[in-house]
C-alpha positions in Angstrom: -89.1 103.7 70.8 -89.1 105.6 67.1 -85.3 105.6 66.1 -83.4 105.7 63.5 -82.0 102.5 61.6 -80.2 105.3 59.7 -81.4 106.1 56.0 -83.9 103.3 55.0 -86.4 104.2 58.1 -85.0 108.2 57.1 -86.3 107.7 53.1 -89.6 105.4 54.8 -90.6 108.2 56.9 -90.2 111.1 54.0 -92.4 108.7 52.1 -94.8 108.5 54.3 -95.2 112.4 54.9 -95.0 112.5 51.3 -98.5 110.6 50.4 -100.8 112.1 53.3 -103.4 113.6 51.1 -103.1 117.5 51.9 -100.0 117.5 53.8 -96.6 119.0 52.2 -94.2 117.2 51.3 -91.4 117.9 53.9 -87.2 117.4 53.6 -85.9 115.6 56.9 -82.5 117.3 57.8 -79.1 115.7 56.9 -78.5 114.9 60.2 -82.0 113.0 60.5 -81.2 111.4 57.1 -77.2 110.4 57.2 -76.0 111.0 60.8 -72.7 109.6 60.4 -71.4 112.6 57.7 -73.1 115.3 60.1 -70.1 117.3 59.5 -71.0 119.6 62.3 -70.4 116.7 65.0 -68.0 114.5 63.0 -68.1 110.3 63.9 -64.7 110.5 65.4 -65.4 112.8 67.9 -69.0 112.2 68.8 -71.5 109.3 69.2 -74.4 110.3 67.6 -78.2 108.9 67.7 -80.9 110.7 65.8 -84.8 110.0 66.3 -88.1 111.1 66.0 -91.6 110.6 67.8 -95.0 112.4 68.2 -93.7 115.8 70.5 -90.6 117.6 71.0 -90.2 115.7 74.3 -90.8 111.6 73.2 -88.4 112.9 70.3 -85.9 114.1 73.0 -86.0 111.3 75.1 -86.2 108.9 72.0 -83.0 110.6 71.0 -81.4 110.5 74.4 -82.6 106.6 74.6 -81.0 105.8 71.0 -77.5 107.0 72.7 -78.4 104.3 75.1 -78.8 101.6 72.8 -75.4 102.5 71.5 -73.8 101.0 74.4 -76.1 98.4 75.0 -78.2 96.5 77.5 -75.4 96.0 79.8 -74.8 99.4 80.9 -78.5 99.5 82.4 -78.3 99.5 86.1 -81.4 99.2 88.2 -83.2 102.2 88.6 -83.2 101.5 92.8 -79.5 101.5 92.6 -79.2 105.0 90.7 -81.8 105.8 93.8 -79.7 104.5 96.0 -76.7 105.9 94.9 -78.4 109.6 94.6 -79.5 109.3 98.8 -75.8 108.4 99.4 -74.8 111.4 97.8 -77.6 113.0 99.1 -76.0 112.5 102.7 -72.6 113.5 102.4 -71.0 110.1 101.3 -69.7 112.4 98.0 -67.8 114.9 100.4 -64.9 111.8 99.3 -65.0 113.4 96.0 -64.8 116.6 95.4 -64.3 116.6 91.7 -67.4 114.1 91.5 -70.1 115.9 89.1 -73.0 117.1 90.7 -75.3 113.8 91.0 -78.8 115.9 89.9 -77.0 115.8 86.2 -77.8 112.1 86.4 -80.6 111.4 83.7 -81.9 108.1 83.6 -83.3 106.7 79.6 -83.9 103.6 80.0 -82.1 102.2 82.8 -79.2 103.7 82.1 -77.3 106.7 84.2 -77.1 109.1 80.8 -74.2 111.7 81.7 -72.6 114.0 79.3 -75.3 113.8 76.8 -77.1 116.9 74.6 -80.0 117.2 72.5 -78.4 119.5 69.9 -81.0 119.7 67.3 -84.6 119.7 66.7 -86.8 119.3 63.5 -90.7 119.4 63.1 -92.2 119.0 59.8 -95.0 121.0 60.7 -97.7 118.1 61.0 -97.2 116.7 64.4 -93.9 114.9 63.4 -90.8 116.3 65.6 -87.3 114.8 65.3 -84.1 115.7 67.7 -80.5 114.8 67.5 -78.8 113.5 70.5 -74.7 113.7 70.4 -71.7 112.9 73.5 -68.6 114.3 72.6 -66.2 111.1 73.1 -63.7 112.8 74.6 -65.6 114.7 77.3 -67.5 111.9 78.2 -64.3 109.7 78.6 -63.2 112.2 81.1 -66.6 112.4 82.7 -67.0 108.1 83.2 -63.2 108.5 84.1 -63.9 111.1 87.4 -67.1 108.7 87.6 -65.2 105.7 88.1 -62.1 107.0 90.3 -64.3 108.8 92.7 -66.8 105.7 92.8 -63.3 103.3 93.1 -62.6 105.9 96.2 -65.5 105.8 98.2 -65.5 102.4 98.0 -62.3 101.8 99.1 -63.1 104.4 102.2 -66.4 102.2 102.9 -64.7 98.4 103.0 -61.5 99.9 104.6 -62.2 98.4 107.8 -61.1 96.5 111.1 -62.4 92.7 111.0 -63.9 94.1 114.2 -65.6 96.6 112.5 -66.6 94.6 109.9 -68.4 92.2 112.1 -70.9 94.9 113.7 -74.0 96.7 112.3 -71.6 99.1 111.0 -69.5 96.8 108.7 -72.5 95.3 107.3 -74.2 98.7 106.2 -70.5 99.9 104.8 -70.4 96.4 102.4 -73.7 97.1 101.4 -73.4 100.8 100.6 -70.0 99.4 98.9 -72.0 97.5 96.6 -74.6 100.3 95.3 -70.9 102.0 94.3 -69.6 98.9 92.8 -72.5 98.6 90.5 -72.4 102.1 89.4 -68.3 101.9 89.0 -69.2 98.8 86.3 -71.9 100.9 84.3 -68.9 103.7 84.0 -66.6 101.2 83.5 -69.1 99.7 80.5 -69.3 102.9 79.0 -65.1 103.4 78.9 -64.8 100.0 77.7 -66.9 101.2 74.5 -64.7 104.2 74.2 -61.5 102.6 74.4 -60.7 102.6 77.5 -61.1 99.3 79.2 -60.9 98.6 82.7 -60.0 95.4 84.1 -60.1 93.9 87.8 -63.4 95.7 89.4 -65.5 93.8 91.9 -69.0 93.2 91.5 -71.8 94.9 93.9 -73.3 91.3 94.4 -69.8 90.1 95.7 -70.1 93.2 98.5 -73.8 92.2 98.9 -73.0 88.4 99.3 -70.0 89.1 101.9 -72.1 91.7 103.6 -75.6 88.4 104.0 -72.8 86.4 105.0 -71.6 88.7 107.9 -75.4 89.5 108.6 -76.1 86.3 109.3 -73.6 85.9 111.9 -74.7 88.6 113.9 -77.5 87.6 116.4 -79.6 90.2 117.7 -81.7 89.7 120.8 -85.6 90.7 121.4 -86.8 91.0 125.3 -90.5 92.0 124.8 -92.0 93.0 128.5 -95.7 92.5 128.2 -96.4 90.8 125.1 -99.1 88.1 124.6 -98.4 85.0 122.6 -95.0 86.5 121.6 -97.1 88.5 118.6 -95.1 91.4 118.6 -91.7 89.6 119.3 -92.3 87.4 115.9 -93.2 91.3 114.4 -89.4 92.2 115.3 -88.2 89.5 114.4 -89.2 89.2 110.7 -88.2 92.9 110.4 -84.3 91.9 111.5 -84.4 88.2 109.5 -85.8 90.8 106.3 -82.7 92.8 106.4 -81.0 89.6 106.8 -80.3 89.5 110.6 -80.9 86.4 112.2 -82.6 86.8 116.3 -81.6 85.0 119.6 -78.7 83.5 120.4 -76.5 83.7 123.6 -75.1 87.0 124.7 -76.2 88.7 121.7 -74.1 91.7 121.0 -77.3 93.9 120.0 -80.2 93.5 121.9 -84.0 95.3 121.5 -85.9 95.6 124.8 -90.0 96.4 123.9 -91.8 97.5 126.7 -95.7 97.1 125.8 -98.7 98.6 127.6 -102.4 97.7 126.7 -105.1 99.2 128.8 -108.6 99.8 128.5 -109.6 103.7 127.8 -112.2 104.0 130.0 -114.6 104.6 127.2 -117.8 102.4 126.1 -119.8 103.2 123.5 -121.9 102.0 120.5 -125.1 103.1 119.7 -126.1 101.1 117.0 -124.4 97.8 116.9 -124.3 97.1 120.6 -121.8 98.2 123.9 -118.3 98.4 123.1 -114.9 97.8 124.7 -111.9 100.4 123.8 -107.9 99.4 124.6 -105.0 101.4 122.9 -101.2 100.8 123.7 -97.7 102.4 124.7 -94.6 100.7 123.2 -90.9 101.8 123.6 -88.7 99.8 121.9 -84.5 100.6 121.9 -81.6 99.3 120.0 -78.5 98.5 121.9 -75.1 97.9 121.9 -74.4 95.5 124.5 -70.9 96.5 124.3 -70.9 99.9 124.6 -74.2 100.9 126.3 -75.2 102.9 123.8 -78.8 103.2 122.1 -78.3 102.7 118.6 -82.2 103.0 117.4 -85.1 104.5 119.6 -88.6 103.6 119.0 -92.2 104.6 120.0 -95.6 105.2 119.0 -97.5 106.1 122.6 -100.2 106.0 122.4 -101.3 104.2 120.1 -103.8 103.5 118.8 -105.9 106.3 120.4 -108.9 103.6 120.6 -109.5 100.2 119.3 -112.8 98.7 119.9 -114.3 95.3 120.3 -117.4 93.3 122.2 -114.8 92.6 125.1 -111.6 93.9 126.5 -110.0 90.8 125.1 -111.2 91.5 121.5 -110.0 95.6 121.5 -106.5 94.3 123.0 -106.6 91.9 119.9 -107.2 94.3 117.5 -104.9 97.0 118.8 -102.0 94.2 118.7 -103.2 93.3 115.2 -102.3 96.6 114.2 -99.2 97.2 116.0 -97.6 94.0 114.3 -98.5 95.6 111.0 -97.1 99.0 112.2 -93.7 97.9 113.3 -93.4 95.4 109.5 -93.6 99.3 107.8 -92.3 102.0 110.1 -90.1 99.8 112.5 -88.5 97.8 109.8 -88.1 101.8 107.5 -86.5 103.4 110.8 -84.1 100.7 111.0 -82.8 100.8 106.8 -82.7 104.1 107.6 -80.7 103.9 110.5 -78.5 101.3 109.0 -78.2 103.5 105.6 -76.4 105.7 107.7 -73.9 104.2 109.1 -70.8 105.4 106.5 -68.0 107.0 107.6 -67.7 110.8 106.7 -64.4 112.6 105.4 
């Protein structure tokens, strides 16, 4: 990143430009050489960050990135967290906070959710060097981040306001994990406010909610019953998915049960002119995740028929190939569907 450490770097840039043969000397703008004394944006009212780069866009991004450094690395938030935050907002989570600023206003710069920043000036020397000035109005930024923090804390309160019975369920685990995402964002907002002179105290960390969710998930056994399994490979594939999401399988009289039905059969086709006779098989698989307390099917999952045909020298070999590919698909497709289902288990206004 080409950022300014104020006048020393500015003077150095000026000298470089001045000594390149055939290039005219260009005077750098005042906002670049002495930003703290730039009259248009007083240092008392604005956070100011000039920077340069090899293109118009690079200068812009570097200037925004320079604003990030003013708050320090502590405000950085994992981009996966920010994307999760956006997804929750898109799914209606932010209906609780109508004043919340449009989520699309967040720009990711160096891992920070940058809101309220503007690039207000550009300049180029005509020789491929570009310069930009990014600013954040202190009062406006305080208001933006205060509203963001208030809205996030309101959402966290709604997510965690549940009975003990609700908490110790799939719904409770999902809500606590969602609260963790909003808590991470709240900490980043609070850190910016600290820099702006509005300290925040007593906020819970996202890790606190994740730990609580994981501890509860470990106490929720999920039964898996598979009809037509061979060597328990399909059962193991489904168990691996639940384990990867923090749940354990088995137990006595579990509340949640996944009933799986498998049917593997030859397709009646043979072939293989170049490699000799081959036998083909295909699988039908249906799985229903059920709440045994209510009898509700929470998540239906199936592929039927799948695969359309898989070959082997013998029927057993063809079936083994079919099962192996089913195990792979369960580990990806069922995991995605289960994750999506869990992420939707949050309350609406």
